[in-house]
N, C-alpha and C positions, 0 to 999 in steps of 0.2 A: 127313619128309625130302624127299618129292616137292615140296611147296610151296617149300622152300628152293632146291632145284635150279631150279625154274621161275623164281623171282625172280632168281637169279644169271644165268640164261640171258637173261632179259628185260633186265637191266642191261647184259650183254655186247652184246646186240643194239642197245641204245640207243647205247652208245659206238662201235659199229661203223658207225653212220651217218656219222661223220666220215671214216673211211677210204674208205667207199663214195662219199661226195661228192667226195673227192680223186680217186678213180679216174674219176669222171664229168666233173669240171671242171678238174682239174689244180691246183686251189688246195690248198696243203699246210697241214696243221695240226700244231703242235708235238706230239710224242709225249706229253709230260706233260699236255697238254690232254685227249687221248684217255683216258689213265689216270685223270686227275682226274675226268672225266665218269663213268667206271665206278665209281670209289670213292664219289663223291657219290651216285650212284643207289643203291649198296649201303647207304650209311648212312641214306638217306632211306626206302628201301623195306624192306630186310632187317632192319636194326636198328630203325628208327623204327616201321614198321608191324607186321612179323611178330614181332619180339622185344619189342614194346611199349616201345621206347626213349623214345617221347614221354611215356609215363606214368612211367617210371623216372626220367627226367631232364627235368623241365619246361622247362629252358632249351634243350633240344636243338633244338626246332623253331625257336627264335629264332636259334640259331647257324647253322643251315642257311640261314635267310633272309638273314642278314648276309653269309655267304659267297657265296651265289648272286647277291645284289644287287651285291656288289663285282665279281664276274666280269662281270656284265652291264654295269656302268659301263665297264669296260675294253673290252668288246666294242663298246659305243656309241662310245667314243673311236676305235676302229678304223674304224667306219663314218663318223665325222666326218672322218677323214683321206682317205677315198676320193675326194672331189671334186677334190683336188689330187694324187691318186696318191701321197700321203705326202710331197709336196714343199712348197714355199714356201707357208706359210699366209697368207691374206689378212686374218687377224684374229689376235688374241691367242690363245695356246694355251689359256689358262684358259677361254676361251669354248668351245673344243672339248670341254674337260673338262665344262663345264656341259651340253653336248649329250649327252655320255655319261651324266651323272647323270640327265638327263631320260629317256633311253632306258631306263635301269634302272628308274626309278620307273614308267614306262608299263607295262613288262612285269609288274612287281610288282602294279600295280593290276588289270591284266587277269587275273592269277592269282586275285586275291581275288574278282573278278567271276565267274570260272569256278566257284570253290568255292561262292559264293552261289547260282549257277544250279543246280549239282548238288544242293544242299540243298533248294532250293525246288521244283524240277521233279521230281527223282527220289527225294527223301526221304532223301538221304545226311546224314551228320553231320560234314562236313569242318570246319565252323566251330562246334565244340562249344559254346563259350561266347559265341557271337554277336558282339556289338559288341566285347567285350573281346578276343576272338581276332583279329578283323579289325584292330583298332587296334594291338595288340602286334606283329602281323605287319608292318603298315605302318611302324611305328616302326623295327622291325628292318631292313626294307628301306631306310629312310631312312639309317640308320647305315651299312649296307653300301655303299649307293650313294655316300655322301660319301667313305668310305674308298677305294673303287675309283676315284672321279674324281680324288682327290688323288694316288693311286699312279700312275694313267695320266698325269696332268700331269707328275709328276716323271720318269716314264720317257721321255716324248716330249721333254721340255725338257732334262733332264740325263742321261738314260740310266740312272737309278737303278731297279734291279729290285726295287722294293718289291712283295711279293706282293699281288695276283696279276698285276701289270702286266708282269712279265718275259715272260709268255706273249704279250703284245701285241708286244713288241719282236721276239720269235722269229717270230711270225706275219708281221709286216711284212717282216722280212729274208728269210723263206723264200718270199715271193710277189712277186717283182719284176714279175710280169705285171700285178698290180693296184696295186702300190706302186712303180712304176718311177722316180718322182722322189724317192724316199726317199734322203736323204744322211746319215742318222744324227740323233741328238738335236740340238736347236737350240742347246744351251748357254745358254739364257736369252734369246737374241736372236730376236725374232719374224721368221720367214720365212727364217732362215739357219741352215745346219747349223753344228756346232761348228768353229771355226777359219775360218768364212766360206767353206767349200768349196762350199756350194750357192749359186749366184749368181755365183761366181767365173767359172764357165763360161757364165753367162747374164746378161751385163751389161745387156742390153736390158730384162730383166724388172724390174730394180731401178729403172729409169727409167719404169716403168709401161707399157713396150712389150711386145708378145707375143714370146715366145721362139720358137725354130725348131720346137718341137713344139706350139705353141699356135695356135689359129685366131683371128684378130682378131674381137673382139666377144664372145668367151667370158668 
């Protein structure tokens, strides 16, 4: 019983990092992201490791990789929106989705490197079947990253809340301090919000001139 309680407390502490970061920075996270972090940690640690879920359900590990990679693609899309504060993109939105995809694959690769290092240096057995384990995890990451990038693209372009991209829209809307130029989904038009509202109040930007909140040369 004690190990179970310890794992639950560890998962709760992990998910509590987001509210703590909110208290320190003022950046707000959607409540379902906090809950989702807790649930994901439970399924990975409590069920997967402690209850031998990875042995009982061989596909369980791949499912977790797909889900985490999809979420990371959405997070990468959020990072790609930061340079313009969520406002008028200077490139096609699909390119931002590609950046989100790349961010997800980078984190997934770093995870595999960490597992390899633990096995080689400390004698762990995180990559039980060696190359097969690494490649199946990488393929699962690829699938999840593509799904997340597509969902993020649809969210930013059309406002479609395909899981898990609804969290991205919630995060952007909750944080005008870092996404102050966000005017809603673009409706498929590059650099303009739906109905043309973004840019209606910034006519100079459409002619390639800096707006009132932009510094020439940026």
